[in-house]
N, CA, C and O atoms as a GROMACS GRO file, in nm:
protein
  576
    1MET      N    1   5.595  -6.949  -1.733
    1MET     CA    2   5.648  -6.821  -1.694
    1MET      C    3   5.597  -6.711  -1.785
    1MET      O    4   5.564  -6.602  -1.740
    2LYS      N    5   5.589  -6.743  -1.916
    2LYS     CA    6   5.542  -6.646  -2.013
    2LYS      C    7   5.394  -6.614  -1.987
    2LYS      O    8   5.353  -6.499  -1.999
    3LEU      N    9   5.315  -6.715  -1.953
    3LEU     CA   10   5.173  -6.696  -1.924
    3LEU      C   11   5.155  -6.609  -1.800
    3LEU      O   12   5.065  -6.525  -1.794
    4ARG      N   13   5.240  -6.629  -1.702
    4ARG     CA   14   5.234  -6.548  -1.580
    4ARG      C   15   5.267  -6.402  -1.611
    4ARG      O   16   5.201  -6.313  -1.557
    5SER      N   17   5.365  -6.375  -1.694
    5SER     CA   18   5.401  -6.238  -1.732
    5SER      C   19   5.287  -6.170  -1.806
    5SER      O   20   5.261  -6.052  -1.785
    6ILE      N   21   5.219  -6.244  -1.892
    6ILE     CA   22   5.106  -6.188  -1.965
    6ILE      C   23   4.993  -6.156  -1.868
    6ILE      O   24   4.929  -6.052  -1.880
    7ALA      N   25   4.967  -6.246  -1.773
    7ALA     CA   26   4.861  -6.223  -1.674
    7ALA      C   27   4.891  -6.099  -1.590
    7ALA      O   28   4.801  -6.019  -1.564
    8VAL      N   29   5.015  -6.082  -1.549
    8VAL     CA   30   5.054  -5.963  -1.470
    8VAL      C   31   5.036  -5.838  -1.554
    8VAL      O   32   4.987  -5.736  -1.504
    9ALA      N   33   5.075  -5.843  -1.681
    9ALA     CA   34   5.061  -5.728  -1.770
    9ALA      C   35   4.913  -5.692  -1.788
    9ALA      O   36   4.878  -5.574  -1.785
   10VAL      N   37   4.827  -5.791  -1.808
   10VAL     CA   38   4.684  -5.767  -1.826
   10VAL      C   39   4.623  -5.707  -1.700
   10VAL      O   40   4.545  -5.612  -1.707
   11ILE      N   41   4.658  -5.761  -1.584
   11ILE     CA   42   4.606  -5.708  -1.457
   11ILE      C   43   4.654  -5.565  -1.435
   11ILE      O   44   4.576  -5.478  -1.394
   12THR      N   45   4.781  -5.540  -1.462
   12THR     CA   46   4.836  -5.405  -1.447
   12THR      C   47   4.765  -5.307  -1.539
   12THR      O   48   4.728  -5.196  -1.499
   13PHE      N   49   4.745  -5.349  -1.665
   13PHE     CA   50   4.675  -5.266  -1.761
   13PHE      C   51   4.531  -5.239  -1.714
   13PHE      O   52   4.481  -5.128  -1.728
   14GLY      N   53   4.466  -5.340  -1.659
   14GLY     CA   54   4.330  -5.325  -1.607
   14GLY      C   55   4.322  -5.225  -1.493
   14GLY      O   56   4.230  -5.143  -1.488
   15PHE      N   57   4.419  -5.230  -1.402
   15PHE     CA   58   4.423  -5.132  -1.293
   15PHE      C   59   4.448  -4.992  -1.346
   15PHE      O   60   4.390  -4.894  -1.297
   16TRP      N   61   4.533  -4.982  -1.446
   16TRP     CA   62   4.564  -4.851  -1.504
   16TRP      C   63   4.439  -4.791  -1.566
   16TRP      O   64   4.409  -4.674  -1.544
   17ILE      N   65   4.365  -4.870  -1.645
   17ILE     CA   66   4.240  -4.823  -1.706
   17ILE      C   67   4.139  -4.787  -1.597
   17ILE      O   68   4.073  -4.683  -1.606
   18ALA      N   69   4.124  -4.871  -1.495
   18ALA     CA   70   4.029  -4.845  -1.386
   18ALA      C   71   4.063  -4.716  -1.313
   18ALA      O   72   3.973  -4.644  -1.270
   19SER      N   73   4.192  -4.686  -1.297
   19SER     CA   74   4.231  -4.563  -1.227
   19SER      C   75   4.186  -4.440  -1.304
   19SER      O   76   4.152  -4.338  -1.244
   20TRP      N   77   4.185  -4.447  -1.436
   20TRP     CA   78   4.138  -4.335  -1.517
   20TRP      C   79   3.987  -4.321  -1.507
   20TRP      O   80   3.936  -4.209  -1.508
   21LEU      N   81   3.916  -4.429  -1.498
   21LEU     CA   82   3.770  -4.426  -1.493
   21LEU      C   83   3.717  -4.390  -1.356
   21LEU      O   84   3.609  -4.333  -1.344
   22MET      N   85   3.792  -4.422  -1.251
   22MET     CA   86   3.742  -4.405  -1.115
   22MET      C   87   3.810  -4.292  -1.039
   22MET      O   88   3.784  -4.275  -0.920
   23THR      N   89   3.896  -4.216  -1.102
   23THR     CA   90   3.964  -4.106  -1.034
   23THR      C   91   3.865  -3.995  -1.004
   23THR      O   92   3.793  -3.952  -1.095
   24PRO      N   93   3.858  -3.949  -0.879
   24PRO     CA   94   3.765  -3.840  -0.848
   24PRO      C   95   3.808  -3.712  -0.918
   24PRO      O   96   3.926  -3.690  -0.945
   25GLU      N   97   3.710  -3.629  -0.946
   25GLU     CA   98   3.736  -3.503  -1.013
   25GLU      C   99   3.815  -3.411  -0.919
   25GLU      O  100   3.783  -3.399  -0.801
   26ALA      N  101   3.916  -3.347  -0.973
   26ALA     CA  102   3.995  -3.253  -0.894
   26ALA      C  103   3.913  -3.126  -0.873
   26ALA      O  104   3.854  -3.074  -0.968
   27LEU      N  105   3.911  -3.077  -0.751
   27LEU     CA  106   3.840  -2.954  -0.721
   27LEU      C  107   3.939  -2.840  -0.713
   27LEU      O  108   4.034  -2.844  -0.635
   28ALA      N  109   3.917  -2.739  -0.794
   28ALA     CA  110   4.005  -2.623  -0.793
   28ALA      C  111   3.923  -2.500  -0.754
   28ALA      O  112   3.805  -2.490  -0.785
   29LEU      N  113   3.988  -2.408  -0.688
   29LEU     CA  114   3.924  -2.283  -0.650
   29LEU      C  115   3.894  -2.203  -0.775
   29LEU      O  116   3.983  -2.180  -0.857
   30VAL      N  117   3.768  -2.161  -0.790
   30VAL     CA  118   3.726  -2.086  -0.908
   30VAL      C  119   3.701  -1.941  -0.866
   30VAL      O  120   3.628  -1.914  -0.771
   31GLN      N  121   3.762  -1.847  -0.939
   31GLN     CA  122   3.741  -1.705  -0.915
   31GLN      C  123   3.612  -1.661  -0.984
   31GLN      O  124   3.589  -1.696  -1.100
   32ILE      N  125   3.530  -1.586  -0.914
   32ILE     CA  126   3.401  -1.540  -0.965
   32ILE      C  127   3.403  -1.388  -0.969
   32ILE      O  128   3.424  -1.322  -0.866
   33LYS      N  129   3.381  -1.332  -1.086
   33LYS     CA  130   3.378  -1.187  -1.100
   33LYS      C  131   3.242  -1.135  -1.054
   33LYS      O  132   3.139  -1.188  -1.095
   34LEU      N  133   3.241  -1.032  -0.970
   34LEU     CA  134   3.119  -0.968  -0.922
   34LEU      C  135   3.109  -0.830  -0.984
   34LEU      O  136   3.208  -0.757  -0.989
   35SER      N  137   2.991  -0.793  -1.033
   35SER     CA  138   2.972  -0.663  -1.097
   35SER      C  139   2.833  -0.608  -1.063
   35SER      O  140   2.754  -0.674  -0.996
   36ASN      N  141   2.806  -0.487  -1.111
   36ASN     CA  142   2.677  -0.419  -1.091
   36ASN      C  143   2.637  -0.416  -0.944
   36ASN      O  144   2.521  -0.441  -0.910
   37LEU      N  145   2.732  -0.386  -0.857
   37LEU     CA  146   2.706  -0.385  -0.713
   37LEU      C  147   2.623  -0.264  -0.673
   37LEU      O  148   2.646  -0.152  -0.719
   38SER      N  149   2.527  -0.288  -0.586
   38SER     CA  150   2.448  -0.181  -0.526
   38SER      C  151   2.395  -0.233  -0.392
   38SER      O  152   2.418  -0.348  -0.356
   39TYR      N  153   2.325  -0.149  -0.319
   39TYR     CA  154   2.267  -0.192  -0.192
   39TYR      C  155   2.138  -0.116  -0.168
   39TYR      O  156   2.115  -0.008  -0.223
   40HIS      N  157   2.054  -0.173  -0.083
   40HIS     CA  158   1.931  -0.106  -0.040
   40HIS      C  159   1.899  -0.154   0.102
   40HIS      O  160   1.951  -0.256   0.148
   41GLU      N  161   1.814  -0.079   0.170
   41GLU     CA  162   1.776  -0.117   0.306
   41GLU      C  163   1.698  -0.248   0.305
   41GLU      O  164   1.626  -0.279   0.210
   42CYS      N  165   1.714  -0.323   0.411
   42CYS     CA  166   1.642  -0.450   0.426
   42CYS      C  167   1.494  -0.424   0.445
   42CYS      O  168   1.455  -0.320   0.499
   43PRO      N  169   1.410  -0.518   0.402
   43PRO     CA  170   1.268  -0.509   0.437
   43PRO      C  171   1.255  -0.516   0.590
   43PRO      O  172   1.343  -0.569   0.658
   44ALA      N  173   1.148  -0.462   0.642
   44ALA     CA  174   1.128  -0.453   0.788
   44ALA      C  175   1.144  -0.587   0.859
   44ALA      O  176   1.202  -0.593   0.968
   45GLU      N  177   1.094  -0.696   0.799
   45GLU     CA  178   1.102  -0.827   0.866
   45GLU      C  179   1.245  -0.878   0.878
   45GLU      O  180   1.275  -0.955   0.969
   46LEU      N  181   1.334  -0.838   0.789
   46LEU     CA  182   1.475  -0.878   0.799
   46LEU      C  183   1.555  -0.785   0.888
   46LEU      O  184   1.650  -0.827   0.954
   47ALA      N  185   1.516  -0.659   0.892
   47ALA     CA  186   1.592  -0.559   0.967
   47ALA      C  187   1.567  -0.565   1.116
   47ALA      O  188   1.649  -0.515   1.194
   48GLN      N  189   1.458  -0.624   1.158
   48GLN     CA  190   1.421  -0.625   1.299
   48GLN      C  191   1.528  -0.696   1.383
   48GLN      O  192   1.564  -0.811   1.355
   49GLY      N  193   1.578  -0.628   1.485
   49GLY     CA  194   1.675  -0.686   1.575
   49GLY      C  195   1.816  -0.695   1.519
   49GLY      O  196   1.898  -0.772   1.569
   50ALA      N  197   1.847  -0.617   1.415
   50ALA     CA  198   1.981  -0.620   1.356
   50ALA      C  199   2.084  -0.574   1.456
   50ALA      O  200   2.067  -0.471   1.522
   51THR      N  201   2.192  -0.650   1.469
   51THR     CA  202   2.305  -0.614   1.555
   51THR      C  203   2.433  -0.631   1.476
   51THR      O  204   2.438  -0.702   1.375
   52THR      N  205   2.536  -0.565   1.522
   52THR     CA  206   2.664  -0.571   1.452
   52THR      C  207   2.734  -0.703   1.481
   52THR      O  208   2.712  -0.763   1.586
   53PRO      N  209   2.820  -0.750   1.388
   53PRO     CA  210   2.896  -0.873   1.412
   53PRO      C  211   3.009  -0.849   1.511
   53PRO      O  212   3.042  -0.734   1.541
   54GLY      N  213   3.069  -0.953   1.560
   54GLY     CA  214   3.187  -0.940   1.645
   54GLY      C  215   3.160  -0.964   1.792
   54GLY      O  216   3.247  -0.939   1.875
   55GLY      N  217   3.043  -1.011   1.826
   55GLY     CA  218   3.018  -1.048   1.964
   55GLY      C  219   2.955  -0.940   2.050
   55GLY      O  220   2.908  -0.970   2.159
   56THR      N  221   2.953  -0.815   2.002
   56THR     CA  222   2.891  -0.709   2.082
   56THR      C  223   2.756  -0.675   2.020
   56THR      O  224   2.741  -0.675   1.898
   57SER      N  225   2.660  -0.646   2.105
   57SER     CA  226   2.527  -0.609   2.057
   57SER      C  227   2.518  -0.457   2.051
   57SER      O  228   2.515  -0.389   2.153
   58MET      N  229   2.514  -0.408   1.930
   58MET     CA  230   2.498  -0.265   1.907
   58MET      C  231   2.387  -0.249   1.804
   58MET      O  232   2.369  -0.334   1.716
   59ALA      N  233   2.313  -0.140   1.815
   59ALA     CA  234   2.209  -0.113   1.715
   59ALA      C  235   2.274  -0.102   1.578
   59ALA      O  236   2.384  -0.047   1.564
   60ALA      N  237   2.206  -0.155   1.478
   60ALA     CA  238   2.262  -0.156   1.344
   60ALA      C  239   2.153  -0.136   1.240
   60ALA      O  240   2.036  -0.165   1.262
   61ASN      N  241   2.196  -0.085   1.126
   61ASN     CA  242   2.109  -0.077   1.009
   61ASN      C  243   2.133  -0.201   0.925
   61ASN      O  244   2.246  -0.250   0.916
   62CYS      N  245   2.029  -0.251   0.865
   62CYS     CA  246   2.038  -0.371   0.782
   62CYS      C  247   2.031  -0.330   0.635
   62CYS      O  248   1.945  -0.252   0.595
   63TYR      N  249   2.123  -0.385   0.554
   63TYR     CA  250   2.126  -0.358   0.410
   63TYR      C  251   2.139  -0.489   0.333
   63TYR      O  252   2.195  -0.587   0.383
   64ILE      N  253   2.088  -0.488   0.212
   64ILE     CA  254   2.104  -0.600   0.119
   64ILE      C  255   2.194  -0.551   0.007
   64ILE      O  256   2.161  -0.456  -0.064
   65VAL      N  257   2.309  -0.617  -0.010
   65VAL     CA  258   2.400  -0.588  -0.122
   65VAL      C  259   2.358  -0.680  -0.237
   65VAL      O  260   2.340  -0.800  -0.217
   66THR      N  261   2.343  -0.623  -0.355
   66THR     CA  262   2.304  -0.701  -0.472
   66THR      C  263   2.406  -0.682  -0.584
   66THR      O  264   2.482  -0.585  -0.585
   67GLY      N  265   2.406  -0.775  -0.678
   67GLY     CA  266   2.495  -0.764  -0.793
   67GLY      C  267   2.485  -0.885  -0.882
   67GLY      O  268   2.396  -0.970  -0.866
   68LYS      N  269   2.577  -0.894  -0.978
   68LYS     CA  270   2.584  -1.007  -1.070
   68LYS      C  271   2.711  -1.084  -1.043
   68LYS      O  272   2.817  -1.026  -1.017
   69ALA      N  273   2.700  -1.217  -1.048
   69ALA     CA  274   2.814  -1.307  -1.031
   69ALA      C  275   2.837  -1.379  -1.164
   69ALA      O  276   2.743  -1.431  -1.223
   70GLU      N  277   2.962  -1.382  -1.210
   70GLU     CA  278   2.996  -1.446  -1.337
   70GLU      C  279   3.077  -1.572  -1.310
   70GLU      O  280   3.194  -1.566  -1.272
   71ASN      N  281   3.013  -1.688  -1.332
   71ASN     CA  282   3.078  -1.819  -1.315
   71ASN      C  283   3.133  -1.862  -1.451
   71ASN      O  284   3.055  -1.893  -1.541
   72PRO      N  285   3.266  -1.865  -1.467
   72PRO     CA  286   3.326  -1.896  -1.597
   72PRO      C  287   3.329  -2.046  -1.630
   72PRO      O  288   3.368  -2.083  -1.741
   73THR      N  289   3.288  -2.132  -1.536
   73THR     CA  290   3.294  -2.276  -1.561
   73THR      C  291   3.158  -2.324  -1.614
   73THR      O  292   3.062  -2.248  -1.617
   74GLY      N  293   3.152  -2.446  -1.655
   74GLY     CA  294   3.027  -2.506  -1.699
   74GLY      C  295   2.957  -2.580  -1.586
   74GLY      O  296   2.862  -2.654  -1.610
   75LYS      N  297   3.004  -2.561  -1.463
   75LYS     CA  298   2.949  -2.633  -1.348
   75LYS      C  299   2.904  -2.536  -1.240
   75LYS      O  300   2.954  -2.423  -1.232
   76THR      N  301   2.811  -2.580  -1.157
   76THR     CA  302   2.764  -2.498  -1.046
   76THR      C  303   2.871  -2.490  -0.938
   76THR      O  304   2.931  -2.590  -0.901
   77ILE      N  305   2.894  -2.370  -0.890
   77ILE     CA  306   2.988  -2.348  -0.779
   77ILE      C  307   2.906  -2.340  -0.652
   77ILE      O  308   2.804  -2.271  -0.647
   78VAL      N  309   2.950  -2.412  -0.548
   78VAL     CA  310   2.875  -2.415  -0.423
   78VAL      C  311   2.949  -2.340  -0.312
   78VAL      O  312   3.072  -2.345  -0.302
   79ASN      N  313   2.870  -2.270  -0.230
   79ASN     CA  314   2.921  -2.199  -0.114
   79ASN      C  315   3.042  -2.111  -0.145
   79ASN      O  316   3.149  -2.127  -0.087
   80ALA      N  317   3.023  -2.018  -0.238
   80ALA     CA  318   3.130  -1.927  -0.278
   80ALA      C  319   3.144  -1.816  -0.174
   80ALA      O  320   3.045  -1.752  -0.137
   81ASP      N  321   3.265  -1.793  -0.127
   81ASP     CA  322   3.292  -1.686  -0.031
   81ASP      C  323   3.299  -1.553  -0.105
   81ASP      O  324   3.360  -1.544  -0.212
   82ILE      N  325   3.237  -1.449  -0.048
   82ILE     CA  326   3.241  -1.314  -0.104
   82ILE      C  327   3.338  -1.231  -0.020
   82ILE      O  328   3.330  -1.228   0.103
   83PHE      N  329   3.429  -1.165  -0.090
   83PHE     CA  330   3.527  -1.078  -0.024
   83PHE      C  331   3.509  -0.937  -0.078
   83PHE      O  332   3.476  -0.917  -0.195
   84GLY      N  333   3.531  -0.839   0.007
   84GLY     CA  334   3.520  -0.701  -0.036
   84GLY      C  335   3.544  -0.607   0.081
   84GLY      O  336   3.559  -0.648   0.196
   85ARG      N  337   3.546  -0.481   0.047
   85ARG     CA  338   3.561  -0.377   0.150
   85ARG      C  339   3.441  -0.285   0.141
   85ARG      O  340   3.398  -0.245   0.032
   86ILE      N  341   3.387  -0.251   0.258
   86ILE     CA  342   3.272  -0.162   0.265
   86ILE      C  343   3.309  -0.045   0.354
   86ILE      O  344   3.354  -0.062   0.467
   87TYR      N  345   3.291   0.075   0.300
   87TYR     CA  346   3.324   0.198   0.373
   87TYR      C  347   3.198   0.283   0.388
   87TYR      O  348   3.107   0.275   0.306
   88ASP      N  349   3.195   0.365   0.495
   88ASP     CA  350   3.084   0.458   0.512
   88ASP      C  351   3.113   0.586   0.436
   88ASP      O  352   3.213   0.595   0.364
   89ALA      N  353   3.027   0.687   0.451
   89ALA     CA  354   3.043   0.812   0.378
   89ALA      C  355   3.172   0.886   0.413
   89ALA      O  356   3.220   0.967   0.334
   90ASN      N  357   3.228   0.858   0.532
   90ASN     CA  358   3.353   0.924   0.575
   90ASN      C  359   3.476   0.838   0.547
   90ASN      O  360   3.585   0.866   0.598
   91ASP      N  361   3.461   0.734   0.466
   91ASP     CA  362   3.569   0.640   0.431
   91ASP      C  363   3.618   0.557   0.549
   91ASP      O  364   3.732   0.510   0.548
   92ASN      N  365   3.535   0.539   0.650
   92ASN     CA  366   3.568   0.451   0.762
   92ASN      C  367   3.518   0.310   0.728
   92ASN      O  368   3.409   0.295   0.672
   93PRO      N  369   3.596   0.207   0.761
   93PRO     CA  370   3.552   0.071   0.730
   93PRO      C  371   3.428   0.032   0.812
   93PRO      O  372   3.418   0.064   0.930
   94VAL      N  373   3.335  -0.036   0.746
   94VAL     CA  374   3.212  -0.081   0.811
   94VAL      C  375   3.237  -0.211   0.886
   94VAL      O  376   3.189  -0.228   0.998
   95LEU      N  377   3.312  -0.303   0.825
   95LEU     CA  378   3.344  -0.432   0.887
   95LEU      C  379   3.491  -0.430   0.928
   95LEU      O  380   3.579  -0.458   0.846
   96GLN      N  381   3.517  -0.400   1.052
   96GLN     CA  382   3.654  -0.388   1.101
   96GLN      C  383   3.732  -0.519   1.085
   96GLN      O  384   3.683  -0.625   1.123
   97ASN      N  385   3.851  -0.509   1.030
   97ASN     CA  386   3.944  -0.623   1.020
   97ASN      C  387   3.885  -0.744   0.949
   97ASN      O  388   3.924  -0.857   0.978
   98ARG      N  389   3.792  -0.722   0.858
   98ARG     CA  390   3.732  -0.834   0.783
   98ARG      C  391   3.722  -0.798   0.637
   98ARG      O  392   3.682  -0.686   0.602
   99THR      N  393   3.758  -0.893   0.551
   99THR     CA  394   3.731  -0.873   0.409
   99THR      C  395   3.630  -0.975   0.358
   99THR      O  396   3.571  -0.955   0.252
  100ARG      N  397   3.610  -1.086   0.432
  100ARG     CA  398   3.504  -1.180   0.393
  100ARG      C  399   3.374  -1.123   0.445
  100ARG      O  400   3.356  -1.106   0.566
  101VAL      N  401   3.283  -1.094   0.352
  101VAL     CA  402   3.158  -1.029   0.392
  101VAL      C  403   3.039  -1.124   0.388
  101VAL      O  404   2.932  -1.088   0.436
  102GLY      N  405   3.056  -1.243   0.332
  102GLY     CA  406   2.947  -1.339   0.328
  102GLY      C  407   2.972  -1.448   0.226
  102GLY      O  408   3.086  -1.474   0.189
  103SER      N  409   2.864  -1.510   0.180
  103SER     CA  410   2.878  -1.618   0.082
  103SER      C  411   2.755  -1.626  -0.007
  103SER      O  412   2.649  -1.572   0.025
  104ILE      N  413   2.772  -1.694  -0.120
  104ILE     CA  414   2.662  -1.724  -0.212
  104ILE      C  415   2.649  -1.876  -0.210
  104ILE      O  416   2.746  -1.947  -0.236
  105GLU      N  417   2.530  -1.926  -0.179
  105GLU     CA  418   2.511  -2.070  -0.165
  105GLU      C  419   2.540  -2.146  -0.294
  105GLU      O  420   2.610  -2.247  -0.292
  106GLU      N  421   2.487  -2.098  -0.405
  106GLU     CA  422   2.511  -2.161  -0.535
  106GLU      C  423   2.526  -2.056  -0.643
  106GLU      O  424   2.449  -1.960  -0.649
  107VAL      N  425   2.626  -2.075  -0.730
  107VAL     CA  426   2.646  -1.987  -0.844
  107VAL      C  427   2.640  -2.075  -0.969
  107VAL      O  428   2.735  -2.148  -0.998
  108PRO      N  429   2.528  -2.068  -1.044
  108PRO     CA  430   2.518  -2.151  -1.164
  108PRO      C  431   2.613  -2.102  -1.273
  108PRO      O  432   2.662  -1.989  -1.267
  109PRO      N  433   2.639  -2.185  -1.374
  109PRO     CA  434   2.726  -2.141  -1.484
  109PRO      C  435   2.670  -2.015  -1.549
  109PRO      O  436   2.549  -1.997  -1.559
  110GLY      N  437   2.761  -1.928  -1.594
  110GLY     CA  438   2.720  -1.804  -1.659
  110GLY      C  439   2.696  -1.693  -1.560
  110GLY      O  440   2.754  -1.691  -1.451
  111SER      N  441   2.611  -1.599  -1.598
  111SER     CA  442   2.583  -1.481  -1.516
  111SER      C  443   2.455  -1.502  -1.435
  111SER      O  444   2.355  -1.550  -1.488
  112SER      N  445   2.459  -1.465  -1.307
  112SER     CA  446   2.342  -1.477  -1.222
  112SER      C  447   2.341  -1.364  -1.119
  112SER      O  448   2.444  -1.303  -1.092
  113GLU      N  449   2.225  -1.339  -1.064
  113GLU     CA  450   2.208  -1.236  -0.961
  113GLU      C  451   2.243  -1.296  -0.824
  113GLU      O  452   2.225  -1.415  -0.801
  114PHE      N  453   2.292  -1.211  -0.734
  114PHE     CA  454   2.314  -1.255  -0.596
  114PHE      C  455   2.274  -1.143  -0.502
  114PHE      O  456   2.265  -1.026  -0.542
  115GLU      N  457   2.250  -1.179  -0.377
  115GLU     CA  458   2.226  -1.079  -0.274
  115GLU      C  459   2.286  -1.127  -0.143
  115GLU      O  460   2.299  -1.247  -0.118
  116LEU      N  461   2.322  -1.031  -0.061
  116LEU     CA  462   2.393  -1.056   0.064
  116LEU      C  463   2.344  -0.958   0.168
  116LEU      O  464   2.337  -0.838   0.142
  117ARG      N  465   2.310  -1.006   0.287
  117ARG     CA  466   2.264  -0.920   0.396
  117ARG      C  467   2.384  -0.877   0.479
  117ARG      O  468   2.467  -0.960   0.515
  118ILE      N  469   2.392  -0.748   0.510
  118ILE     CA  470   2.498  -0.698   0.599
  118ILE      C  471   2.435  -0.609   0.706
  118ILE      O  472   2.329  -0.550   0.686
  119SER      N  473   2.503  -0.601   0.820
  119SER     CA  474   2.462  -0.513   0.929
  119SER      C  475   2.569  -0.406   0.945
  119SER      O  476   2.688  -0.436   0.951
  120VAL      N  477   2.526  -0.281   0.952
  120VAL     CA  478   2.617  -0.167   0.963
  120VAL      C  479   2.582  -0.091   1.090
  120VAL      O  480   2.465  -0.058   1.112
  121PRO      N  481   2.682  -0.063   1.176
  121PRO     CA  482   2.653   0.014   1.299
  121PRO      C  483   2.573   0.140   1.266
  121PRO      O  484   2.601   0.210   1.168
  122ILE      N  485   2.476   0.168   1.349
  122ILE     CA  486   2.381   0.276   1.323
  122ILE      C  487   2.449   0.413   1.314
  122ILE      O  488   2.396   0.505   1.252
  123ASN      N  489   2.566   0.428   1.378
  123ASN     CA  490   2.635   0.557   1.378
  123ASN      C  491   2.722   0.580   1.255
  123ASN      O  492   2.786   0.685   1.244
  124GLN      N  493   2.727   0.485   1.162
  124GLN     CA  494   2.808   0.504   1.040
  124GLN      C  495   2.720   0.562   0.930
  124GLN      O  496   2.620   0.502   0.891
  125PRO      N  497   2.760   0.680   0.879
  125PRO     CA  498   2.676   0.749   0.780
  125PRO      C  499   2.682   0.685   0.641
  125PRO      O  500   2.782   0.626   0.601
  126THR      N  501   2.572   0.699   0.570
  126THR     CA  502   2.564   0.654   0.431
  126THR      C  503   2.587   0.774   0.340
  126THR      O  504   2.578   0.887   0.387
  127PRO      N  505   2.616   0.754   0.214
  127PRO     CA  506   2.608   0.630   0.138
  127PRO      C  507   2.729   0.540   0.165
  127PRO      O  508   2.839   0.586   0.196
  128LEU      N  509   2.704   0.410   0.153
  128LEU     CA  510   2.811   0.312   0.166
  128LEU      C  511   2.888   0.303   0.036
  128LEU      O  512   2.834   0.328  -0.072
  129LYS      N  513   3.016   0.267   0.047
  129LYS     CA  514   3.101   0.248  -0.070
  129LYS      C  515   3.144   0.102  -0.072
  129LYS      O  516   3.206   0.053   0.022
  130LEU      N  517   3.111   0.032  -0.180
  130LEU     CA  518   3.143  -0.110  -0.197
  130LEU      C  519   3.264  -0.120  -0.289
  130LEU      O  520   3.257  -0.081  -0.406
  131LYS      N  521   3.376  -0.171  -0.236
  131LYS     CA  522   3.500  -0.174  -0.314
  131LYS      C  523   3.565  -0.312  -0.314
  131LYS      O  524   3.551  -0.389  -0.219
  132GLN      N  525   3.636  -0.341  -0.421
  132GLN     CA  526   3.718  -0.462  -0.435
  132GLN      C  527   3.639  -0.590  -0.409
  132GLN      O  528   3.690  -0.683  -0.347
  133PHE      N  529   3.515  -0.597  -0.456
  133PHE     CA  530   3.434  -0.717  -0.436
  133PHE      C  531   3.472  -0.826  -0.535
  133PHE      O  532   3.490  -0.800  -0.654
  134LYS      N  533   3.484  -0.948  -0.484
  134LYS     CA  534   3.509  -1.066  -0.567
  134LYS      C  535   3.460  -1.186  -0.488
  134LYS      O  536   3.428  -1.176  -0.370
  135ALA      N  537   3.455  -1.300  -0.554
  135ALA     CA  538   3.412  -1.422  -0.487
  135ALA      C  539   3.496  -1.538  -0.538
  135ALA      O  540   3.557  -1.530  -0.644
  136ALA      N  541   3.498  -1.646  -0.460
  136ALA     CA  542   3.571  -1.766  -0.499
  136ALA      C  543   3.501  -1.887  -0.435
  136ALA      O  544   3.452  -1.880  -0.322
  137GLY      N  545   3.498  -1.996  -0.509
  137GLY     CA  546   3.436  -2.117  -0.458
  137GLY      C  547   3.481  -2.239  -0.535
  137GLY      O  548   3.569  -2.231  -0.621
  138PHE      N  549   3.420  -2.352  -0.504
  138PHE     CA  550   3.457  -2.481  -0.565
  138PHE      C  551   3.338  -2.538  -0.642
  138PHE      O  552   3.222  -2.507  -0.613
  139THR      N  553   3.368  -2.621  -0.741
  139THR     CA  554   3.262  -2.684  -0.822
  139THR      C  555   3.206  -2.809  -0.757
  139THR      O  556   3.126  -2.879  -0.819
  140GLY      N  557   3.246  -2.838  -0.636
  140GLY     CA  558   3.195  -2.953  -0.563
  140GLY      C  559   3.208  -2.927  -0.414
  140GLY      O  560   3.269  -2.829  -0.373
  141THR      N  561   3.151  -3.014  -0.335
  141THR     CA  562   3.158  -2.999  -0.191
  141THR      C  563   3.299  -3.033  -0.143
  141THR      O  564   3.354  -3.138  -0.178
  142VAL      N  565   3.355  -2.945  -0.064
  142VAL     CA  566   3.488  -2.966  -0.008
  142VAL      C  567   3.470  -3.030   0.130
  142VAL      O  568   3.401  -2.974   0.215
  143ARG      N  569   3.530  -3.143   0.150
  143ARG     CA  570   3.517  -3.212   0.279
  143ARG      C  571   3.626  -3.167   0.373
  143ARG      O  572   3.737  -3.133   0.331
  144ARG      N  573   3.593  -3.166   0.501
  144ARG     CA  574   3.691  -3.124   0.603
  144ARG      C  575   3.761  -3.242   0.659
  144ARG      O  576   3.847  -3.227   0.746
   0.00000   0.00000   0.00000
């Protein structure tokens, strides 16, 4: 009986140790600070055929939003969603009822450059105003 108790204790201890070694890494949402935001017109090859989002085809101007992304972790963040508000010169929203403006495929640890293509209806005057920009993502692939 004593030998059986020792065997159960050893097996239990082995499972406990194995659970620590084989536990998958927890994925937490990481906030990414975005700074030095600016924009410029798309090169001609990207701007050709630009239409507005939302299912309707309207003539649009193409712009590239650029800036710096600060990843505070020591790991690469994948598919980070970018959120922000974009207004035209008259303070009218460019992307109606949307705050997610795009994504960054990979954000390496530390500071890195990013760019994002947006389409703006041709009737909205510039300069554009980029406000409340931030990003968030995970340090690993999130499965559905």
